[in-house]
Each structure stands twice: as structure tokens, then as C-alpha cells.
N, CA, C and O of each residue as an XYZ file, in Angstrom:
356
protein
N    -138.474   -164.138     28.602
C    -138.377   -165.063     27.487
C    -139.612   -165.964     27.425
O    -140.091   -166.305     26.343
N    -140.117   -166.342     28.592
C    -141.297   -167.204     28.605
C    -142.508   -166.480     28.022
O    -143.296   -167.071     27.283
N    -142.651   -165.209     28.354
C    -143.751   -164.429     27.782
C    -143.612   -164.316     26.266
O    -144.609   -164.383     25.548
N    -142.395   -164.145     25.778
C    -142.173   -164.042     24.333
C    -142.595   -165.321     23.626
O    -143.099   -165.270     22.504
N    -142.396   -166.463     24.265
C    -142.811   -167.729     23.657
C    -144.327   -167.872     23.637
O    -144.860   -168.639     22.835
N    -145.027   -167.155     24.497
C    -146.490   -167.232     24.542
C    -147.173   -166.291     23.549
O    -148.377   -166.414     23.324
N    -146.439   -165.363     22.955
C    -147.062   -164.395     22.044
C    -147.731   -165.077     20.852
O    -148.866   -164.727     20.530
N    -147.078   -166.045     20.176
C    -147.778   -166.695     19.054
C    -149.082   -167.379     19.485
O    -150.080   -167.328     18.766
N    -149.068   -168.008     20.642
C    -150.290   -168.662     21.134
C    -151.359   -167.629     21.454
O    -152.534   -167.828     21.145
N    -150.955   -166.527     22.071
C    -151.877   -165.439     22.377
C    -152.466   -164.872     21.093
O    -153.670   -164.627     21.014
N    -151.619   -164.663     20.086
C    -152.044   -164.069     18.819
C    -153.089   -164.937     18.123
O    -154.072   -164.415     17.596
N    -152.887   -166.266     18.115
C    -153.784   -167.179     17.406
C    -155.018   -167.574     18.203
O    -155.939   -168.173     17.648
N    -155.056   -167.261     19.459
C    -156.185   -167.665     20.298
C    -157.484   -167.028     19.803
O    -157.517   -165.825     19.546
N    -158.545   -167.810     19.668
C    -159.816   -167.245     19.199
C    -160.396   -166.204     20.154
O    -161.246   -165.407     19.756
N    -159.958   -166.202     21.379
C    -160.470   -165.244     22.365
C    -159.723   -163.914     22.338
O    -160.131   -162.967     23.011
N    -158.620   -163.826     21.561
C    -157.866   -162.584     21.482
C    -158.577   -161.622     20.545
O    -158.785   -161.920     19.369
N    -158.945   -160.472     21.077
C    -159.667   -159.468     20.293
C    -158.700   -158.654     19.434
O    -157.498   -158.626     19.694
N    -159.233   -158.001     18.419
C    -158.429   -157.141     17.565
C    -157.736   -156.062     18.387
O    -156.576   -155.737     18.132
N    -158.433   -155.508     19.365
C    -157.846   -154.468     20.219
C    -156.630   -155.008     20.972
O    -155.646   -154.293     21.164
N    -156.702   -156.269     21.396
C    -155.577   -156.879     22.119
C    -154.383   -157.082     21.188
O    -153.239   -156.843     21.575
N    -154.655   -157.523     19.960
C    -153.569   -157.695     18.991
C    -152.908   -156.352     18.689
O    -151.687   -156.269     18.559
N    -153.719   -155.308     18.578
C    -153.180   -153.971     18.333
C    -152.261   -153.552     19.474
O    -151.202   -152.971     19.238
N    -152.649   -153.835     20.677
C    -151.820   -153.491     21.846
C    -150.503   -154.261     21.830
O    -149.456   -153.709     22.166
N    -150.553   -155.528     21.444
C    -149.330   -156.330     21.357
C    -148.383   -155.722     20.326
O    -147.189   -155.574     20.584
N    -148.918   -155.371     19.161
C    -148.089   -154.776     18.107
C    -147.461   -153.478     18.593
O    -146.283   -153.226     18.341
N    -148.235   -152.656     19.282
C    -147.698   -151.387     19.782
C    -146.581   -151.598     20.799
O    -145.687   -150.760     20.921
N    -146.626   -152.693     21.516
C    -145.558   -152.994     22.472
C    -144.290   -153.468     21.766
O    -143.188   -153.281     22.283
N    -144.436   -154.078     20.594
C    -143.300   -154.675     19.897
C    -142.671   -153.779     18.842
O    -141.461   -153.842     18.621
N    -143.474   -152.944     18.187
C    -142.993   -152.138     17.059
C    -142.700   -150.720     17.525
O    -143.535   -150.082     18.166
N    -141.504   -150.232     17.196
C    -141.142   -148.852     17.504
C    -141.727   -147.921     16.452
O    -142.441   -146.977     16.790
N    -141.429   -148.180     15.169
C    -141.998   -147.391     14.086
C    -141.835   -148.143     12.767
O    -141.071   -149.103     12.669
N    -142.573   -147.682     11.756
C    -142.542   -148.283     10.423
C    -142.262   -147.176      9.415
O    -142.859   -146.101      9.468
N    -141.342   -147.459      8.494
C    -141.019   -146.511      7.417
C    -141.462   -147.159      6.105
O    -141.007   -148.249      5.756
N    -142.354   -146.477      5.384
C    -142.863   -146.980      4.108
C    -142.303   -146.110      2.992
O    -142.393   -144.883      3.034
N    -141.722   -146.769      1.991
C    -141.164   -146.078      0.832
C    -141.934   -146.499     -0.405
O    -142.085   -147.689     -0.680
N    -142.422   -145.510     -1.152
C    -143.175   -145.781     -2.376
C    -142.372   -145.208     -3.538
O    -142.421   -144.005     -3.795
N    -141.626   -146.075     -4.251
C    -140.835   -145.572     -5.373
C    -141.727   -145.050     -6.501
O    -142.769   -145.636     -6.797
N    -141.320   -143.963     -7.119
C    -142.067   -143.377     -8.227
C    -142.149   -144.380     -9.364
O    -141.128   -144.793     -9.915
N    -143.368   -144.770     -9.712
C    -143.573   -145.683    -10.827
C    -143.212   -147.125    -10.542
O    -143.333   -147.970    -11.429
N    -142.771   -147.434     -9.330
C    -142.396   -148.803     -9.001
C    -143.606   -149.688     -8.761
O    -144.684   -149.195     -8.429
N    -143.433   -150.989     -8.927
C    -144.526   -151.938     -8.746
C    -144.621   -152.436     -7.301
O    -145.608   -153.069     -6.926
N    -143.599   -152.153     -6.493
C    -143.554   -152.625     -5.116
C    -143.510   -151.455     -4.135
O    -142.993   -150.384     -4.452
N    -144.057   -151.672     -2.947
C    -143.967   -150.733     -1.834
C    -143.070   -151.390     -0.793
O    -143.278   -152.552     -0.443
N    -142.086   -150.670     -0.299
C    -141.144   -151.215      0.682
C    -141.505   -150.703      2.074
O    -141.695   -149.504      2.276
N    -141.597   -151.624      3.026
C    -141.889   -151.252      4.415
C    -140.768   -151.777      5.309
O    -140.410   -152.953      5.242
N    -140.227   -150.910      6.131
C    -139.219   -151.296      7.121
C    -139.852   -151.193      8.505
O    -140.264   -150.115      8.935
N    -139.923   -152.323      9.191
C    -140.473   -152.366     10.546
C    -139.298   -152.290     11.515
O    -138.431   -153.164     11.521
N    -139.274   -151.248     12.327
C    -138.229   -151.067     13.330
C    -138.808   -151.517     14.676
O    -139.708   -150.881     15.226
N    -138.277   -152.617     15.187
C    -138.769   -153.222     16.417
C    -138.097   -152.586     17.623
O    -136.962   -152.115     17.540
N    -138.816   -152.577     18.751
C    -138.170   -152.188     20.004
C    -137.063   -153.206     20.236
O    -137.288   -154.409     20.103
N    -135.894   -152.744     20.574
C    -134.761   -153.633     20.746
C    -133.745   -153.472     19.627
O    -132.640   -154.009     19.705
N    -134.125   -152.715     18.559
C    -133.152   -152.382     17.545
C    -133.182   -153.193     16.256
O    -132.528   -152.799     15.290
N    -133.896   -154.286     16.195
C    -133.956   -155.085     14.971
C    -134.823   -154.392     13.926
O    -135.707   -153.604     14.262
N    -134.561   -154.693     12.659
C    -135.352   -154.155     11.554
C    -135.736   -155.289     10.624
O    -134.906   -156.136     10.294
N    -136.989   -155.309     10.203
C    -137.471   -156.261      9.205
C    -137.929   -155.470      7.993
O    -138.590   -154.440      8.120
N    -137.570   -155.963      6.823
C    -137.963   -155.289      5.584
C    -138.852   -156.220      4.776
O    -138.569   -157.411      4.649
N    -139.922   -155.670      4.235
C    -140.770   -156.463      3.356
C    -141.243   -155.585      2.218
O    -141.352   -154.366      2.349
N    -141.525   -156.239      1.088
C    -142.039   -155.539     -0.072
C    -143.358   -156.168     -0.472
O    -143.500   -157.390     -0.498
N    -144.309   -155.325     -0.780
C    -145.638   -155.796     -1.178
C    -146.014   -155.123     -2.489
O    -145.540   -154.024     -2.778
N    -146.863   -155.771     -3.289
C    -147.273   -155.158     -4.549
C    -147.999   -153.847     -4.300
O    -148.813   -153.733     -3.384
N    -147.697   -152.881     -5.114
C    -148.354   -151.570     -5.016
C    -149.762   -151.688     -5.583
O    -149.959   -152.305     -6.630
N    -150.733   -151.109     -4.909
C    -152.111   -151.131     -5.370
C    -152.274   -150.308     -6.635
O    -151.508   -149.377     -6.886
N    -153.257   -150.649     -7.414
C    -153.547   -149.913     -8.635
C    -154.481   -148.745     -8.308
O    -155.373   -148.882     -7.470
N    -154.284   -147.618     -8.952
C    -155.115   -146.450     -8.734
C    -156.566   -146.787     -9.032
O    -156.880   -147.333    -10.090
N    -157.449   -146.461     -8.096
C    -158.873   -146.705     -8.281
C    -159.307   -148.113     -7.926
O    -160.483   -148.447     -8.070
N    -158.392   -148.942     -7.469
C    -158.746   -150.313     -7.104
C    -158.429   -150.550     -5.638
O    -157.517   -149.940     -5.078
N    -159.188   -151.436     -5.030
C    -158.920   -151.849     -3.670
C    -159.286   -153.323     -3.557
O    -159.816   -153.908     -4.502
N    -159.012   -153.911     -2.433
C    -159.216   -155.353     -2.310
C    -160.670   -155.745     -2.079
O    -160.994   -156.931     -2.128
N    -161.549   -154.788     -1.831
C    -162.952   -155.083     -1.575
C    -163.765   -154.801     -2.842
O    -164.505   -153.819     -2.904
N    -163.626   -155.655     -3.834
C    -164.294   -155.477     -5.115
C    -165.209   -156.674     -5.358
O    -164.795   -157.824     -5.219
N    -166.444   -156.390     -5.718
C    -167.403   -157.464     -6.000
C    -167.072   -158.104     -7.346
O    -166.573   -157.442     -8.257
N    -167.351   -159.380     -7.455
C    -167.137   -160.106     -8.700
C    -168.064   -159.547     -9.778
O    -169.192   -159.158     -9.476
N    -167.610   -159.503    -11.023
C    -168.455   -158.985    -12.112
C    -169.793   -159.724    -12.228
O    -170.809   -159.115    -12.562
N    -169.797   -161.029    -11.954
C    -171.045   -161.791    -12.032
C    -172.059   -161.299    -11.010
O    -173.253   -161.228    -11.300
N    -171.586   -160.961     -9.815
C    -172.469   -160.456     -8.766
C    -173.040   -159.095     -9.160
O    -174.227   -158.835     -8.962
N    -172.206   -158.240     -9.710
C    -172.677   -156.920    -10.133
C    -173.743   -157.063    -11.208
O    -174.756   -156.364    -11.173
N    -173.527   -157.958    -12.162
C    -174.512   -158.173    -13.225
C    -175.816   -158.731    -12.659
O    -176.895   -158.338    -13.102
N    -175.732   -159.637    -11.693
C    -176.932   -160.197    -11.060
C    -177.728   -159.091    -10.367
O    -178.951   -159.042    -10.495
N    -177.060   -158.215     -9.644
C    -177.741   -157.115     -8.951
C    -178.414   -156.195     -9.966
O    -179.548   -155.765     -9.753
N    -177.733   -155.893    -11.057
C    -178.343   -155.050    -12.092
C    -179.579   -155.715    -12.688
O    -180.594   -155.062    -12.929
N    -179.482   -157.006    -12.918
C    -180.613   -157.754    -13.471
C    -181.813   -157.741    -12.501
O    -182.950   -157.499    -12.905
N    -181.532   -158.004    -11.230
C    -182.603   -158.022    -10.226
C    -183.183   -156.637    -10.005
O    -184.369   -156.512     -9.700
N    -182.381   -155.597    -10.151
C    -182.836   -154.227     -9.925
C    -183.905   -153.824    -10.941
O    -184.746   -152.971    -10.657
N    -183.872   -154.437    -12.123
C    -184.892   -154.122    -13.133
C    -186.267   -154.607    -12.707
O    -187.276   -154.002    -13.072
N    -186.323   -155.690    -11.940
C    -187.589   -156.323    -11.574
C    -188.045   -156.019    -10.151
O    -189.234   -156.121     -9.851
N    -187.121   -155.649     -9.275
C    -187.483   -155.481     -7.867
C    -187.081   -154.095     -7.389
O    -186.013   -153.583     -7.724
N    -187.970   -153.500     -6.591
C    -187.712   -152.196     -6.016
C    -186.974   -152.362     -4.691
O    -187.161   -153.362     -3.997
N    -186.149   -151.400     -4.344
C    -185.489   -151.437     -3.031
C    -186.293   -150.671     -1.979
O    -185.789   -150.410     -0.886
N    -187.518   -150.316     -2.294
C    -188.378   -149.568     -1.374
C    -189.252   -150.524     -0.610
O    -190.054   -150.099      0.221
């Protein structure tokens, strides 16, 4: 129980590496079931924890051809403008 109380502190510690967080998750999660309803706006994920508990969450479904790493239109226009005057060579 004492170790379980230390997990949040371990998780937030600036010295905890991504690899360490991944290992913690693998110790806690048994498996995840993701359901994508046809035409639905939400994706449902069921996290099955070691010990038998289940957590369910729903997240917005991504749009086809879009991802979260998209440059702002102003930045794209600036790059196009600069490309006319400056070579990348």
C-alpha cells in the first residue's frame, strides 16, 4: 500500500523517464479494449487493470487526414513567403 501511494509522486517526478513511466503502466494495466463505432464521434477505451478493475473513457474520434501535429496556417504562409526569397541550399 505504501508503494501504491508513492506512484503519483514517482509519475510526476522530473527525474522519471518516459521508459520508467511505460514500465509502471505495464505493471498496472492488464489490457486495453478500444471500440470504434461506425460513424460515431467518440472512441471508447476500456482499461482492464491487474486486480480486476475496469475504467472506461471516451475520447473524440480523430478526423480522417488530420492529426494533432498541425502547423498554424499563419506559419505555413510565412514559410511559403520566405521560400520565395531564400534558398534552402
